[in-house]
N, C-alpha and C positions, 0 to 999 in steps of 0.2 A: 364437540371434541371428538377426535379420532378414537375409536375403540382400540385400546392397547392389547398387546399379546397376552399380558397377564389377565385382562378382562376375559379374553377369549378362552384361555386355559381354565380359568376359574368356572366359567359357564359350562365348558365341556365336561369338567370333572363330575358334574352331577346330572348331565344331560341324558344319560342312558341308564337302563335297568339291567340287572343280571339277565332277565329274560330276553333282552335284545341281543345278547352275545350269541354268536353261532355255536352249534354243537362242537364244531372243529376248534374254535377258540377256547371254549371251556375245557375240552379234552387236552389241548396243548398246554394250557396253564397248569393242569394237574401233572402232566409229564414234566414240566419245568420245576414244579415244586419238588417232585420226587427226585429229579436229577440234582437239584440244588442241595437237598438234604443229604443225598449221598456224598456229594462233594464236601459238605460241612462235616459230616461224621468221619469221612476219610482223612480230613486234615486236622481233626480235633486235637491231636497231640503235637502238632507243629508249634515251633517256638512262638511266633507272633500271635497265634491263636490262644496259646496258654497265657501269654502276657495280657491280652485283651480280656480274657475270661477272668483272670485273677483281679484285675483292676475293677471290672464290673461287679464281681462277686463281693467286694467290700461294701457294697451299697444295696439296700433293699427298698422296695416301693410298695405302697398300699395298693396302687392300681398299676403294678408293674407287669412285666412279661418275662417269660422263662428263657434263661440262657440255655441254648441247645446242649443236650447231654447231661443236664443237671435238673434239680427240682427248685433251683433258686430263681426268685423273681427280682429283677433289678429295674431301675427306671427304664422305660421303653427305648429311649434314645441310646442309652448305654448298651442295652441288649441288642439293639440294631447293629451297633458297632461290633460287639463281640461275635454275634452270629454272622455278620457280614464278612468278618475276617476269615471265618471258617469256610463259608461258601466260596470265597474267591481265591483263597491262598494257593491252592494247587493249580490255579489257572485252568481248571477243568470244567468250569460252568459255561453256559451257552454264549453265543456271539451274534452280533449284528454288524455287518460291514457296509459302510456307505461313505459319504464324504468324511465322516468321523466314525471310526470303529467304536464298538461298545460291547459290554457284557450285560445285557439287560436283566438277566436273572439276579444281578446284584441288588435290584430293587426289592427282591423278595424278603430280605432280612428286615427292612423297614416296614413293609406291609404286614408281615407276620407279627412283628412286635406291637405295632399299633392295633392290629385286629385283636390280639389277646388282651391288651390293656383296656379296650372298650367292650370286650365280650361280643365281638362281631361274629356272625355265623360264617360258614364256609362259602356261601354264595357271595357275601359281601367281600370276603377276602379275595376270591377269584376275580371279581369285577375290578377291585382296586389294583390287582397285579396286572390285569389286562390294560388298564388305564396307564399304569406306569410304563409298560412296554411301549404303548402307543406314543406317549409324550417323548420318551427318550429317543426312540427310533426316528420320529418325525423331526426332532431337533438335529439329530445326526445327519438326516437327509438335507437339512437346510444349509448347514455350513460346517466346514472343518475348522477346528480351533487349534489343533496340535501344531500346525506349521508356525503359528504365532506364539508358541511356547506355553499354551494352556492344555491341561489334561482333559480327556474325555469325561472324567467323572464329574466335571463341572455341570454337565447337563443332568446328571443324576440327582443333584440337589433339588432341581425343579420337579423331576418326575416323582421322587419319593415324597416331597412335600405335598404334591397333589394327591397321591395315593393315600397318604395319611389323613389329609383333610377330608377326603371322601369317607374314609372309615370312621372318622370322628364326627361325620355329618355336619361339617361346617357349612355355613351359607356362602354364597358367592363372594360377598365382601370379605369375610374372614379368610376364605380360601385364597383370595387375591393377596391378602397381607402375608399369608404363609409363603406364597411364591416370592413376594418381595423380600421378605426376611431371608429366605433361603438364598436368593440370588445375590444379595448385596454382600453376604459373608462367605460365600462358598466357591469363589473362583480358585481353581487348583492349578499349580504350576506343573508343566510337563517334565520337569526335572525328575519327577518320580520314575520316569521310564528312559532316562538318558544315562549313558556311561555305565559304571558298575552299579548294579541295582541292589536295593536294600529291601528290608521287610516292607517298607511303605509301598512298594510297587503292588503288593498283593492286598493291601488294606486301605488304599486311598479311597476307593468307592465306599468302603464301610464307613469311613469318616463322613463322606457326603450323605450317606443314608442316615447317620446319626444326626447330622444337621437338618436333614429334611424332616425327621420325626420331631426334633426340637422346635423347628420353625412352626410346625402345625400345632404343637402343644402351646406355644406362646400365643399364636393367633387365636386359638380357641378361647383363651381367657382375656382377649382384648388388645394384645400387643399389635401395634401397627408397624408397617414397614415402608421404606422409601419407594416412591413411584414417580414416573414410570420406570420400572426396573430394567426393561429391555431397550426402550427408545430414548431414554432421558439423556440430558447433556453429559452426565458423568456415568452413564449406565452401561449395561452389558455390551451392546453393540459397539459403542464408542471405545470402551476400555479394552475389549478383546479384539477390536479391529475387524469385525465381521458384520455382515448383514444377514439377518434371518429371513428377509424377503417377506413373502406372503404365507409363511408357514401356518399362521393362525387359521387360514382358510381351509387347511387340510383336516382340521378336527371337526369332522361331520360323521354322523352315524356311529354305530358301535365300534369299539376298538377291534382291529384285526391284524395289526402289524406283527404281532407275535408269530404269525404264520410265515413271515419272511425271515425269521431268525433261525439259527442253526445250533444243534447240539454237538458238543465235542466228543469224538470217539477216543482220542488220545489226550493225555494230560500235558499239553503243551500249547503255546501261543497259536491262535487259530490260523494265521497265515502259513504255518508250517504243516498243517494237517495233510494237505495233498502231497507234500514232499515226503512225509512219513510213509504214507500209503505207497508212493512210488518206490521208496527205498526198501520197504519190506517186501515188495514184489520182486525187486532185483535180488534181494538177499536169498530168496527161495531158489532163484535160478543160479546164482553164483555158488552158493553153499558155503565155502570157506572165505571169509573176508580177507584173509591173508593174500588172496589172489588180486586184490584191488591195488592199483597203482595210484590212482587219483580219482577225484569226484568233482563234477561241475553241476551246480544248481542254477538253472535258469528260472527267474522268478519275476513277479510284477513289481512295480515301483513301490507300492505300499509295503510289501513284504521286505524289500531291500532296505527301505528307509527305516522301518521299525525294528526288524530283527536280523538284518543281514549286511550291515555296513560298518559298524563300529569295531575297532580292533579287539575290544573286550569279548566280542562274540566268539573269537577264535581261541581264547584262553579263559573260559568262564571260571570265576573264582567264587561265585555264590549260586545257590539254587535259582534265585530270581533271574540271574543272568543266563544260566543254562537253559531254563525253559522259555527264554526269549532270545535264543540264538539259533537262527536258521541253519548255520553250518554244523553246530553241535548236534541239534535234534536230528537232522537228516543223517549225519554220520553215525550217530549212536544207534539209530534204527537199523542201519546197514550192518554195523559191527555186531550188535547184540541180537538182532532179529526180533526185537520187541521194544516198546516204549511204555514203561510203567513208572510208578513212583521210584523204583530202584535205580532207574537211569538218571535220577536227579539227586541221588546221594552224593555227598561231597567226594567220597572215595572214588566214585565212578567218573563224575564229570571233570575231576582234576587229575585223573590217572595219567602218568607220563605217556603211555602208549596211545591214549586218546588224543592228547595234545599233539603228539607226533603225527597221527593220522590227519588231524585238522590242518597241518601245514600244507597238505596237498588237496585241500578243499577250496574251491572257488565259488563265488556267488556272482552271477551276471544278470543284468536287466534284460528283459525280453519285451519289446514293444507290443507284440501281439497279445501276450498275456496281460500286459498293463491295460490294453484297450478293452479287455473282457471284464475287468474288475469294476465294481464289486459283484457283478452278476455271477462271475466265476472266480474261484480262488485257486488259480492254476499254478502248478510247478512242474518243471521238467527236470528229471535227474539223469545225468550221464555218468556212467562208471567206466573208467578206463582200466583194463586188466593188464597184468604183467605179460600176458601172451600177445598183446597188441589189439585185442578186440575191444570195441566200445559197445556197451549195452545202455539202452535208453528206456525210460518209462515216463509217461506224462499222465497226470491226473488233474482234471478240471474241477470236479465236484466231489470232494472227499466224503467218506461215510459220515452221516449226520447232518450234511448240508441241507438247506431248505429244499434243494432240488434232488436230494438223495437221502431221504429221511430214514432215521433209525426206526425199526419196528418197536412197538411197545415192549415186546419181549427183550429186545436189545437194550432199551432204556432200563428195564428191570435188572438185566444181567450186569450192566455197568454199576447200578446201585448196589447190587449184592456183592460185587467184587470189592467195593469200597467199604461196605458196612459190616459184612459177615465177620471179618476178623475182630471187630469190636463187639458185636452183639449176637453173633450166631445166626443160623439159618432161620429159626422160628421167629425170632424178634425182627429180623429184616423183613420177613414175609408179612408180619403184622403191620409194619409201617407202610409197606406197599399197599395193603388192603385199605388202610385208613386213608391214604392219599387218593386212591381211585374213587373213594366215596366222599370226598371232601365237600362236594356240592350238597350233600345231604346232612352235613354236620351242623349242630346247633351252635357250636363254638370250636375253638382249636385245642381245647383241653386234652382230648384223647390223643391227638397227634403229638403234642408236646410231651405227654407222659410216655408215649411209645418210644421217644427218642432218648430217654434217660440211660446213661451208661453206668453200669454197676461199678461201684467203687471197690478197688482192690484192698 
C-alpha cells in the first residue's frame, strides 16, 4: 500500500531531536515566541480577545493551561483559542508567503497550551513550534487553496495537531489519527477574508489551533480518524480541488522553514509592508500631505487580489477591513507619517477627510513585481503633487523580511512598545529575559506567570 501523507507527517513529527535543530532555528523560535507574546498582550483588551477570554474563563481544567494575562487554567484547546485570538488579532504577527500565504506563529498558541498541559520543558516546546512552522510552510509551498474558496488556516489544523501530538508524546499511529481528525473537521471557508471583514478574520486560525489541540487530545485516548485524509475518495485533495504532489518527500532532516519566514514591522497585512515603508519615506520628503493631489500604488497580483481590489477597501468600515486595505494603509502612512494601532481606530479610518483622500488613490498591477513574488514583496508608490511633480519610492524587501531581518534589539523594541503600556518597563524586561532562556526552562510556568496582567 502506498505510504500516505498522513503516515509521512506522523513519522516526521518524532523523527528529530531538539539537539538536531540548528542554533539559528532555536534562536529564531525564541524570537517568534517573544514577538507573538508581544502581539498577544498588545491586543489583550480588543473586543474579540475579551470575548474569547470570557468564554474560556468560565471553564477550568485539572490538566489545563493558562489563559495569557491571567492565572486561570482552562482546557488546553479553549486556551489555545483564547490565546490565539490575542496573538493574531492585530495582524502584527509573522508571515510566510508562498503559493498560499500564512502566519505561522499562529501555531504558537496551540503549542504553548499543549506544552503547559503536559508539563513539557522549554526544549520540547521549541522543537514542537519548529515542527509546526515546517509543516504549515511546506503545505503552503505545495498548493494554494484560497482561489478555490478555502482559507489558509485550513493547513494550520494539521500543523497544530502534529505539534501537540509531539508534545503529548503520541506514537506514530495515534499521531496519524490526530492528523486525520483535524483534517476531516477543519476545512475553513475563505469568506473570512472577503468583503467587509468581521472579528472572525483575526480569530480563524485560533479556531484551527483549538481543533488541532482537541484532535491530539482525542487521539491520545484512542479516538480514530478517517483515512486516507489527504488522498481518499472524499478527502482533502478531492474536496479542495488541489494536489499536494510529493510534499511528503520534503520532510527530511530537522525543521528549518522558520528561517524563511518574516516578522512584521508595522501592524498591517504583510503585502502592504513595503508600501508603508515607501509611503513613510515619501512623507519625509513631502512634509505636508496637503500638497498631495493623488497617489498610485503599483503592486503584485497577490497583494491586489487580497487587499487591493474590493470596493470596501476604499471605504473601510471595520478595523479588520482597514488593516487589510492596501489603499487605506498606504494612504494613512503618508497622511499621518506613522502606522500604529492608532491608525486603526474607527475614528481615524472612517474620518471623512481620509475617505476623501482615498478617492484619489489607485491600485495597479505590475507584472514585474508579480514575477518576483513571493521571493520579494514589492510595492511602488507614486505621489502626484499639486505643483505637478511626481515622487516615487520602491521597496522590495520591507523591514523584518527574511532577506532584511530585524535585529534582536528591534524585536525587543517592538515587544516593549506593545507590552509596556500594560505591564511597565521592568515586567516587560522580565518576560524578555525568560523568553531568551526558554531552552533552559524545566517547564513554561515561569513564562506564563510573567505574563499576568494586574487587575485594576
